C-alpha positions as CSV (number, residue, x, y, z in Angstrom):
1,X,80.9,95.0,90.6
2,X,79.9,91.3,90.6
3,X,81.8,88.8,88.4
4,X,80.2,85.7,87.0
5,X,82.8,82.9,87.5
6,X,83.8,80.6,84.7
7,X,86.0,80.5,81.7
8,X,86.2,83.4,81.0
9,X,84.8,85.3,84.0
10,X,82.3,87.9,83.1
11,X,82.1,91.3,84.8
12,X,78.5,92.6,85.3
13,X,77.5,96.1,85.9
14,X,74.6,96.5,88.3
15,X,72.1,99.4,87.6
16,X,69.3,100.2,89.9
17,X,66.4,101.9,88.4
18,X,63.2,103.4,89.8
19,X,61.5,102.5,86.6
20,X,62.5,98.8,86.6
21,X,59.8,96.4,87.7
22,X,61.9,93.2,87.1
23,X,65.5,92.0,86.6
24,X,66.8,92.3,83.1
25,X,70.2,91.6,81.4
26,X,71.6,93.6,78.5
27,X,74.7,93.0,76.4
28,X,76.0,96.1,74.5
29,X,76.5,95.4,70.8
30,X,79.3,98.0,70.8
31,X,81.7,96.7,73.4
32,X,80.1,93.6,75.0
33,X,79.4,95.4,78.3
34,X,77.0,93.4,80.5
35,X,74.4,95.3,82.5
36,X,72.0,93.8,85.0
37,X,69.1,96.2,85.8
38,X,67.2,95.7,89.0
39,X,64.4,97.6,90.8
40,X,65.5,100.2,93.2
41,X,64.5,98.2,96.3
42,X,65.5,94.8,95.0
43,X,68.1,92.8,97.0
44,X,71.5,92.3,95.4
45,X,71.4,88.6,96.4
46,X,68.2,88.2,94.3
47,X,69.9,89.9,91.4
48,X,72.8,87.6,91.6
49,X,70.5,84.6,91.7
50,X,68.8,85.8,88.5
51,X,72.2,86.3,86.9
52,X,73.1,82.7,87.7
53,X,69.9,81.5,86.2
54,X,70.6,83.4,83.0
55,X,74.3,82.3,82.7
56,X,73.6,80.0,79.7
57,X,71.8,82.7,77.8
58,X,74.5,85.3,78.7
59,X,77.4,83.2,77.5
60,X,75.6,82.2,74.3
61,X,75.0,85.9,73.6
62,X,78.6,86.9,74.3
63,X,79.8,84.0,72.1
64,X,77.8,85.4,69.2
65,X,79.3,88.9,69.6
66,X,80.3,90.0,66.1
67,X,84.1,89.3,66.5
68,X,84.0,87.9,63.0
69,X,83.2,91.4,61.8
70,X,86.4,92.7,63.4
71,X,89.9,92.9,61.9
72,X,92.4,90.1,62.2
73,X,95.8,91.6,63.0
74,X,98.4,90.4,60.6
75,X,100.9,91.6,58.0
76,X,99.3,94.3,55.8
77,X,96.7,95.5,58.3
78,X,96.7,99.0,59.9
79,X,96.8,99.0,63.7
80,X,96.6,102.1,66.0
81,X,99.5,102.3,68.4
82,X,99.4,105.2,70.9
83,X,96.9,106.8,68.6
84,X,99.0,106.5,65.5
85,X,97.9,104.2,62.6
86,X,100.8,101.9,61.7
87,X,100.8,99.4,58.9
88,X,102.2,96.0,59.8
89,X,105.1,94.8,57.6
90,X,107.6,92.1,57.8
91,X,111.0,93.3,59.2
92,X,114.5,92.1,59.8
93,X,116.1,91.2,63.1
94,X,114.4,89.9,66.2
95,X,112.6,92.9,67.8
96,X,109.4,94.6,66.7
97,X,110.1,98.3,66.0
98,X,108.3,101.4,64.6
99,X,109.7,103.1,61.6
100,X,107.7,106.2,60.5
101,X,104.2,104.9,59.7
102,X,105.2,101.2,59.8
103,X,105.3,98.5,62.4
104,X,108.0,96.1,61.4
105,X,107.4,92.6,62.7
106,X,110.2,90.0,62.2
107,X,109.7,86.2,62.2
108,X,107.0,84.0,60.8
109,X,104.2,86.2,59.3
110,X,101.6,83.6,60.5
111,X,102.5,84.6,64.1
112,X,102.5,88.3,63.6
113,X,99.3,88.9,65.4
114,X,100.4,87.0,68.5
115,X,103.8,88.7,68.5
116,X,102.3,92.2,68.2
117,X,99.8,91.4,71.0
118,X,102.7,90.5,73.3
119,X,104.6,93.6,72.3
120,X,101.6,95.8,72.9
121,X,101.2,94.4,76.4
122,X,104.8,95.2,77.3
123,X,104.4,98.7,76.0
124,X,101.1,99.2,77.8
125,X,102.6,98.1,81.1
126,X,105.4,100.5,80.7
127,X,103.2,103.5,79.8
128,X,100.6,102.7,82.5
129,X,103.2,102.1,85.2
130,X,104.7,105.5,84.5
131,X,101.4,107.3,84.4
132,X,100.1,105.5,87.6
133,X,103.3,106.3,89.5
134,X,103.2,109.9,88.4
135,X,99.5,110.4,89.4
136,X,99.9,108.5,92.7
137,X,102.8,110.9,93.6
138,X,100.4,113.8,92.9
139,X,97.9,112.6,95.5
140,X,100.5,111.3,98.0
141,X,99.5,107.7,97.7
142,X,101.0,104.4,96.6
143,X,99.3,101.7,94.6
144,X,99.9,97.9,95.0
145,X,100.1,95.7,91.9
146,X,99.5,96.7,88.4
147,X,97.6,94.1,86.4
148,X,96.7,94.0,82.7
149,X,93.6,92.3,81.3
150,X,91.6,92.3,78.1
151,X,88.2,93.3,79.5
152,X,85.3,94.6,77.4
153,X,83.3,96.0,80.3
154,X,85.8,98.5,81.8
155,X,89.1,100.2,80.9
156,X,90.4,100.0,84.5
157,X,89.6,99.4,88.1
158,X,91.1,100.0,91.6
159,X,90.6,97.5,94.3
160,X,90.5,98.1,98.0
161,X,94.0,96.7,98.4
162,X,95.4,99.3,95.9
163,X,95.7,96.9,93.0
164,X,95.2,98.8,89.7
165,X,93.8,96.8,86.7
166,X,93.9,98.2,83.2
167,X,92.9,97.0,79.7
168,X,96.1,96.6,77.7
169,X,94.2,97.8,74.7
170,X,94.5,101.3,76.0
171,X,98.0,101.4,74.4
172,X,96.2,101.7,71.1
173,X,94.4,104.9,72.2
174,X,96.0,108.3,72.1
175,X,98.5,108.8,75.0
176,X,96.3,111.4,76.7
177,X,93.4,108.9,76.9
178,X,95.6,106.3,78.5
179,X,96.9,109.0,80.9
180,X,93.3,109.9,81.8
181,X,92.4,106.3,82.6
182,X,95.4,106.0,84.9
183,X,94.4,109.3,86.6
184,X,90.8,108.0,87.0
185,X,91.9,104.8,88.7
186,X,94.6,106.4,90.9
187,X,92.0,108.9,92.1
188,X,90.2,105.9,93.7
189,X,93.2,105.5,96.0
190,X,91.8,108.7,97.6
191,X,88.1,108.2,97.1
192,X,86.8,104.7,96.5
193,X,83.6,106.0,94.9
194,X,82.4,108.4,92.2
195,X,81.2,111.2,94.5
196,X,81.8,114.9,93.8
197,X,84.9,114.7,96.0
198,X,86.2,111.9,93.8
199,X,85.8,113.9,90.6
200,X,87.5,116.8,92.3
201,X,90.5,114.6,92.8
202,X,90.4,113.6,89.1
203,X,90.2,117.3,88.1
204,X,93.1,118.1,90.3
205,X,95.5,115.6,88.8
206,X,94.1,115.6,85.2
207,X,92.4,118.9,84.3
208,X,90.2,118.7,81.3
209,X,89.6,115.0,81.6
210,X,86.1,115.1,80.0
211,X,87.6,115.3,76.5
212,X,89.5,112.0,77.0
213,X,86.5,110.4,78.6
214,X,84.4,111.4,75.6
215,X,87.0,109.9,73.2
216,X,86.6,106.6,75.0
217,X,82.8,106.7,74.8
218,X,82.9,107.5,71.1
219,X,85.9,105.4,69.9
220,X,86.8,103.0,72.7
221,X,84.6,100.2,71.3
222,X,86.7,100.3,68.1
223,X,89.8,99.1,70.0
224,X,88.0,95.8,70.6
225,X,87.5,95.1,66.9
226,X,91.1,94.1,66.4
227,X,91.4,90.3,66.7
228,X,94.8,88.8,67.6
229,X,95.8,85.2,67.4
230,X,93.9,82.8,69.7
231,X,95.1,83.2,73.3
232,X,96.9,86.5,72.6
233,X,94.3,88.8,73.9
234,X,93.6,87.4,77.3
235,X,95.9,89.7,79.3
236,X,98.5,88.4,81.7
């Protein structure tokens, strides 16, 4: 998948189509996914040149994505954590903690969004590391680094050197959904493609995965509507 360099970098999905007669860019209104369609016989170098020419339009379009229609995370809002809706409230002490249906956030209420984002990333890394290690053991492979990002275009990826990348927002989804994404990426340690052999690996380590995949397709975009303090959602 090509990445348009810059601040921030933009991941672009290439889609070859027998019906396409020219290059075209599309930005999903749901989750900001960028798709570059190209004719079946077109050269990828030509597609990337077209992408570079359209960079200005693309960045303006992404900047106008309706984040303002999202929900600013702060005291009083309800935020899903591992699939559970929790209401943010001020709390005593120094550590964020869950009590029944409440997420207690100590400290300055004005910084609650940033603090919760940092807490979610730590929790996401813990859960994803456990799931990735478990699934890697199932297929007899090892992964390299585990990296968290805040990407709109994908929930995870596996590079040729075994690095696993995940969106930390998966921690807001039900645990089985996070577990499925970990299985999906670990399966690429065996098959670096989406062939029938690859999906057989996924089925072997996570039977019934289609239900979790469907949840992401139906509800995953909603995880991006939560807006944290500036700089809090950029991953690590």
